[in-house]
N, C-alpha and C positions, 0 to 999 in steps of 0.2 A: 451527664445525668442519664442520657439515653443508653450509653454504653454500660453503665452500672445496672440499669433496669434490665437490659438484655442479658447481662451476666447472671441475674437472679433467677432466670427461668430454667430450672432444672427439674426433672421429673424423678419420682421415686416409686418403687414397687409397693403395693399395699401390704400391710402386715400379714393378712391372711387372704389369699386370693380364692374367689369362688370360681371353680371350673365348671362351665355351663355345658360344654359339648365334649364328645370324645375326641374330636379333632383338636380342640384346644388342649385337652389333657396330653395328647401325644406331642404337640408342639412345645408344651411346657417342659416335659421331660427331655425332649431333644435339645431345646435351647440351653438348659442348664447342664446338659451332658457335654455339649460341644462348645458353648460360648463362655459360661461363667464357672463351671466346675463346682457349683454349690450343691450341697445335699438338698433333696426335696422330700418333704413329708406330706402325705395326703390323708386327710380325715374323711372317711365315708360316713355320712350321718343322715339323720332324718329329724325333722322338727318334732315328730311325735314320739321320739325315743328319749326316755328319761335320762339314761346315762350320757347320751349325746349332749343334752342340754346341760348336764352337770359339769362335763369336762370342757365345754366351750370356752368359758372365761379363763380356765387354766391353760388351754391351748393357745389363747391369744397372749397370755403372759409369757409363754415359752417363745412365741413368735417375736415378742419384744426383746426377750433375753438374747435370742440368736439373730437379731436384726443384722442384715448384711453378711451373715455367716451361713445362713440356711434359708431355704424357701419353704414357707408354710402355705398349704393349699387345702381346699375342702371341696367335696363333691356331695351335693344333695341327691341321694339315690332316687328320690321321686321325680326330680326335675331332670336329672341326667342319668336315666336308667341304662342308656347304652354303655356308658363307662362302667357302671356298677356291674352290669351283666358281663361285659367283656373281662372284667377283673375277677369275676366269680365271687362277688361279695355276698355272703350268706348270713351275716349278723352285723349288728351295729352297737357301738361304733367300731369300725375296722380301720387300722392305720397301716399305711404302706410307706416304707422309707427307701429312697433311691440315692445312688451316688454314681456319677458318670454314666447314667443311663441304665444301670443295673439295679434290680430290686435287691435290697440287702436285708430286709426284714418285713414281715407282715404278721399282724396279730389282731385279735378282736378283744374288746373290753377296754374300759377306761383305766389302763395301767400307766399312770403318769411316771412311775419310776422307770419302767422299761423305755418309755419315750425319751426321758432325760438321759438315760445311760447310752441309748443308741445314738441320740443326737450328738452327745459329747464325743462319742467314738468317731462318728462320720465327719464331724466338723474338724477334728484333729487330722483325720486322714486327708480330708479335702485341702486343708492348709498345707500339709506336708507335700502333697502331689500337685498342687496348683502352682507350678513353677513354669518358667519359660527359659529356654536356651536361645539366646539371640544369635543372629547370624554372625555378628562380630565376635561374640563369645566363643562360638564353635570354631570359627576360623583361627582365633588366637590359641585355642586349645590344641588344635592339630599342628599349628606352626611350632608350638613349644614342645609338645610331647610326642608328636608323630610327624616330623618334617618330611620323611620319605613318603608318607601317605598323602601329605598335603601337596606334594609335587605332582601327584596323580590326579588331583581334583581341581576343578575350576569352581567359580561361584555358583554355577547352576547345580553341580553335584552336591555342594554344601547345602544349597537351598532345598534340594530334593530330600536330603536326610531330614531336615527340619519339617518339611511338608509331610513326609511319611510318618513322623512322630506325632503330627497333629498341628494344624495351623493355630497359632496363638498360644500354644503351650498346653499344659494339663498333664494327665497321667502318662501320655505317650512321651512327653519330654522327661518326666521323672524316670520312666523306664530306660530312656536313652542315656541319662546320666548314670544310672545303675550299671548298664551294660558297659559304658566306657570306663567306669571306675573299676569294674572287674577286669577288663582287658588291659588297662594301663596301670595296674598295681596301685589302686587308690586315687589316681589322678582323674579329675573330671572337669568339664568346662564350668565357668562361672554361670550362675543362674540368677534370675530376678523373679519377683512375684509376678504371677500371670496378670497381664493387663486386662482390666475389666472395661466393658463398653460403658458409655455414658449412662447415667441414670441408675446406678447401683444395681447392675445386673441386666440392664436393657429391657426391651419390651419383647416378651415371648411371642414368637410367631410373626413378628414384624421384621423390618429391615435391621440386620445386625450391623453394628458399627465395626468396621474393619480395623484391625490393628496392623501397623506397618513396621513394628519394631523388629520383626524377624526377617524382613526383606533385605536382600543385598543392596548395597549402595549403587546408585545409578552411575554408569560410565560416561554419561553425557555431560561433558565439562562445561558446555555452553549454557546449561540451564542452572538456575539458582538452586542451591541446596537448602534454602530456607524452608521451614516447616510449611506444610500445606494448610495455611490458616487464612480466613478472610481478612482483608486489609480494611478493618472497620474505620481506622483513623483517616483513610483516604475517601471514605464514602460521604455522599452528600447527606444533609439533614433529612431530606424527604425520603431518601433510601433507608436511612436508619429508622425513621418512623414507620415505614412500611414493614421493615423486618421485625420491629417491635410488635406491631399489630398482629403480624403473622404468628409470632411466637406466643403472644397472649392467647390467640385463638387455639393454637395447638395445646397450650397448657390447660386451658379451660376444658377442651375436649378430653384430655388425658385425665383431668381431675374428675370429670363426670364418669368416665370409664372405671376409674379406681373406686369411686363411691359405690358403683354397682358391684364391682368385684370384691371389695373389702368385706370383712366379716360383718355380721349384723351389727347395727349401731349399739352403742353402749346402752345398758339397761335403763329403761325409762323410770325405774323404781328407785327411790332413795335407799342407799346401802348403809348398813350398820357400820359405824366407825367409832370404836370405843372411846378415843380421846374426846369426842364431841358429846358423849353421853354422861348421864349422872353415874355415880358409883354403884347404885342399885336401881335396877329397872322396876317399874310398878308391876309389869306383867310381860311374860315371854310366852309366845304361842309356838308350840313345836308341831309343825306340819303346815303344808301349803296347798291342801286340797280345799274343797268347799267348806268343810268344817273349820279348818284353820283360818281361811280367808274371811268367812262370815264372822268369826270371833274377832278377827283383827279390825274389821269394819266397825263393829259395835264398840269395841274397846277404844278405837281411835276417836270415834265420835263422842265418847265419854271423857276424852281428854287424857287417856292413860298412856298415850304414845307407845303403843306396843311394838315389840320386836318379834318378827316372824323368823324363826330359826328352822330352816329346812332347805334341802337342795332344790333347785329351780325346776321341779318336775310336775307339780300341780296335781299329785295324787292320781288315782285311777281315772278320774274324769279327763285328765290330760291325754290319756291314751284312747279316748273314744273317737274313732274315725268316722263312725256313722253319725247321722244327724241326731241331735238330742231332741226328742219329741215329748218327754214327760216332765220337763222342768217348766213350771208356770211362768208365762210371760216370755218364754224363749221360743222363737220359731225359726226354723231353717238355720240352725247354728250347730257347731261342733263343740266337743269337749274343750279342746285347746282355746277356742275363742271365748268360751264362757269363763274359763279360768283366767285368761288374760284380762277380761273385763273386771273380774273380781279383784285382781291384783292392782289394776289402775285405781279402782274405787278405794281400796284400802290405803294406797299411797296418797291419794287425794286428801284423806282425812288425817294423815300424820303417821301412818305405820311405816316402819323401816324394815328392810329385808337383810337378814344374815344368811346368805345362800351357802350353807355348809351343813354337813351331817352332824346331828347331835349324838355324841358317843355315850354320855352318861349324865345322870341327874343325881345330885346329892340332896335328899330331903331330910337328912338327920339333924341339920342345923339351919338356923335362919339368919340372914336371908338364904334362899335356896341357891345352889350352884349348878349351872348348866355348862357342860364341857363339850366343845366341838373340836374339829380337827385344828382349828386356828386359834381359839381363844377360850376364855371362861367368862361367863356372864352371871352376875348376881341379880336375883330378882325376888320380889315379895310374893308373887303369884305365878302359877304356871297353868296353861291349858295344854293338855296332851291331845293332839288331833293328828296322830301319825298314820291313821288308816290301816290298811292290811295289804299284804303282798300275795302274789299268786301262789297257789299250792301246787306241788309237783306230785307225780304218780309214785315215784320211787321204784320204778321197774328197771330191768336190765337194759343198759344202753342209753338210758335217759340222760344221765350226767355226761357220758362220753360224747353224745350227739348234740349237746347244747352248743350253739354256734355253728353247727354243721347241718342244721335243718330243724332241730327241736327248739321250740320257743314258747314263751307264754304271752307274747305280745303280737297279735296279728296286725295291729295298726303300725307298729314299729317295723316289723320284718316282712310283712306280707308282700309288699311290692317287689321284694327281691326274688320272688318266685312267680313272677308274671308268666302266664302261658304255660304253667306247669301244674301237675296234679298235687293237691295238698289235702291234709287231714285236719279236722278239728275234733278234740276229745272233750266231751261234756254234754250236758243237757239243760243248762240253765240259761238265763238271759245273756250272760257273757259269751257263752258258746254260740248262741244264735247271732249275736252282734258280730262276733268274729267271722262266722261263716258268711254273713251278708257282705262284710267288708272284703273278704277274700274272693267272693264270687264275682266281684267287679273286674278283677285282673287275672285270676287264676284260670287255668284250663278247666279244672273241675275241683269241687270241694266234697269230701266225704266226711260226714259226722259219725263218729263212733260213740255210742251211748250204751251204758250198761243196763238200762231199763227198756220197757216196750213203749214208753211215752215220755215226752219232754216234761220237765218241771218248770220250764220257762213260761213267761207271760203268753197269753193266748195270741195276741197280735203278732209278736215276734215268731212264735212257733208256726203259725199259719203262713207267715211270709216266707219262712225257710222251706217249709214243705212244698210250697207252690213254685219255688225257684227251679228253673230248668237245669241249672248247673250244679245243684246241690243234691246229693243222695245221702241216705242214712243207713248205717249198719246198726240194727237194734240188738238189744240183749247181749252185748259183747263187751269184753274187757280187754284192755291192752296188756299183753304179756311182756313185750320187748320191742325196742327200736333197733333195727338192723341197718347196716350200710356197708360202705367201703372206706378204706383209708387211702389218702392221697398225699403225695409230696409235691410241694410247689417248687418249680425250678427257677433258676435265676432270670429267665425270660418271661416268667409269669405263667408258663404252661404247668398243668397239673397231671401227674401220672399216678396210676394206682399201684400200691405196694402191698405186699403180703405181711403176715404177722412178724416175719423176720426182717422186714424193711427192704426186701428185694423188690425191684420193679417188675410188675406183671405185664405180660404182653396183652394189649387190648385188641379185642375183635372190633375192627372198624367197619366191617361189612354192612352193619345195620345203621350206621350213621348217615344222616343226610348230608348233602353237599354244603348246605348252609351252616350246619354244625361244625364241619371241618373248617370252613371259611371263618366262622366266628372264633374258633380257637386260634387260628393263624393271626387274625386281627388283634386278638388279646395280647399276643406275643410280639406284635409289631413285625411279623414276617410277611414279606411281599409275595403275592402269588399272581401278579399282573400277567394277564394273557393265558392263565391256566384255568380251564373250565372242566376238564375231565376229572372225575372223582378220584380215580386211581393215581393220577399225577398229583392231585392235591394231598392225598394221603402220603405219598412219597415225600413231598415237601414238608409235611407236618412231622413225619418220622425223622427226617434229617434235622429239623429244628430241635426236636427233642434230644437227638444224639449230640448235637452241638452244645446244648445246654448242660448235658451230663459230663462234658469234658472238664477235667480239672482246670482251674484258673491258672494262667501263666504267672500272674502276679502274686508272689508269696507274701507280699506285704499287706494284701487286702485283709481287712478285718470286718467282722460282722457276725450276726447270729447264725446258728445252724439252720439249714433249710427248714422251712415251715412244713409241718405235717398236720393234716386235719382229717377229721371224720366227716363223711358225707352220708346223710340218711337216704336210703333207697326204698325201705318198706317198713310197715308196722305189723307185728305179729299179734293176732287177736284170738280170743277163745270165746265161743258162744256159751253163755252161762246156762242155757237150757239143754243144749245137745252135747256140750263139751268138745265140739269140733273146732280144730285149729284152722286158721286161714291167714292169708297175708294181704295187706292193702298196699299196693305200690304207690309211692309218693316221693316228692322232693322235700317236703316240709311237713311237720306236724305241730299244731298249736294246741297247747293244753289249757283248758278253761274249766277247771273242776272246783273252783272256789278259792278262798283266800285264808291266810293266817294273819292275825293282828300283829302290827309292829310295836310290841310293847315290852320286848325283852330288856330294853335299857332301863326300865323301871321295875323289873321283876324283883321280888322280895322286899320292895319298899311300899308298894301300893297293892291293895287287895285285888285279886283277879279270879275269874272262874277257871275251870279245868282246861279250857281251850285258850287261855291267855287273854281273854277280853277283860278290860278293866271294869270292875263293878262300881256302880254309882248308887247314891241314895235315891230312893224312889221319888220321881217327880222333879229331880234336880240333876245337875252334872257334877255334884260334889263327890269326891273320892274319899277313901279312908284317911287321907292326909289333909289336914286343914290347909287351905290355900292352893291345893292342886285340884284341877277340874279336868274332866275328860269328855271329848265330843267326837262324833263321827263313828267310823267303822272300828276304831280302837276300842269302843265301848258298846257297839251295836252289832249283835250277831243275828238279828231278826230282819230288819228292814234293809239296811245297807244300800240306800239310795242317795243320790247327790242332794236331793231336796231335803231328806231327813237329816243328812249330815250337816247341811247348811243351817237348818233349824236348830240342831243341837249345838252348833258352834255359836249361834246367837245366844242361846241359853247359857252357855259356858261363860261368855263375856259378861252377861248380866249378873250371873251368880258371882263371878270374880269381882265385878265392880262393887256389889253390895258387901261382899266379904272384906274387901279392902277398906271400904268406908267404916265398917264395924270395927276394924282394927286400928282406925285412925290414920291410915295412909292417904296422903293427898296425891293428886296427879302431879307428874314432874313438870 
């Protein structure tokens, strides 16, 4: 029984590993390049980033899909800023994919199709090249197909060939097989699947399990050739008990580490599962901000068992990184915390969550039909609480620079530009809040506003004007966002290119030593013992030149090198003097208002000229019986979290009364 118990203690890698330090990040890549040969995908994210939260469950599903075939990791850019900075992450989510230590792709945005395509490609390549030529296999090959060559070699030379190809197998052994096949007219040594360390990939950064399959046989005849295994059957009971206790302790320690490393726990909220629901829901609430969640709380308490259909973003309040000071009863809390509390409260009373985007609503027949990416939901009543999205300027360079420094979410992306100069465009409460958030980490914040005074609340405006790291450019409008274009090389280094895609010579005379060292660190290039800047620059240029060399392996597959735009300045014009000027910056955050998210019900429900849903005075009723609207989707005046929550409660009460009038009972 003790032997069986001991055999049961095996460890496994977590589905999604949280990489907490840059040293851990480097060890992760090194381990899977040299030991396992598995592809590695890394998700750079932030808890305040809506798209990051939306793709998180899909990312975990992919990790399950590729379990033991690929390694899924994630980096919280706020907690591990060193890695995010070294990898020059400028928007979120950003995904990096590696194979055998080389970056094969990098892109920003929640593009699940691209992830799937690249993972499939890299897994196939990994399986093809993750082979091992054993010592006996190589010896047998030369003996049969090149006996004259074999006469010139001893065991040490054979082992040197294998060691040069790479200990334990991998792409080097694959290249060796290709070379021999070419030289000996299609003949090659027998191969076997690359031996994996114990624990489905081993423990990154720890002691690696050595594999002895490639080693030459021992010439010492006096020693036993039996495998090097513990003779458990000869051990005493007390020795077995000690070993079992030791392994239990190691397993518990490993389990605790993986509990910390693994992806965030499963959602504490009950998820919508169609087979467990009635054919037609009483009410579906579209939106998960304060309006939608308040409606869900009231509807759930009324026994209507509402479905909340929306991505897990929490609306605009989810992105409030500053303390929320104007929500009654809430002190010293942030937007994400308030949203989380509302979600828990709604779940407590019976609401369920369908965390998917609503694509369309059919109100032409009853019951209504709601279509999402995953399913269709029939319902008697609907509350539209989809809020509003950030408005863009529509100027030159804005679209091209998105993801390269231009953003509409300071809470999401601001930390990526720590210790750098940034710009905020706007003059309302959102612009003030963004500026205050950025001032905590940025070198300087410049607000560009088209008028000579802010339209923000007095408290926020005064706080901004008094801040030593915030300056204001009045009476000015943005004309363009300008910058440079870069190509990301295989080692992670970025070089500037011109309009024709040719690499431009960089003037490194103005760079500080720390910046050159940072670039070398990001590429994993050693500069130990080098302190002189000129020598560091030479090392850097050599690393760039090496990365530009064409790959020797013509079987390597992957995406084209990533090219990206990087913001360097904002062009502005003074509205009074018409004088043009430039504001140098690494990032620009646009905060000029919002547009309602109501296009999916356009031409079905009455709206005003700006797309806000019109409701009957004193109610939340829309032009369609059974459809109600709450929050910023119907409010272009107040647009506050508290007024949204209030209108959400109104919508639930209106819907409950309407359902009762129609004779619908709760499920």
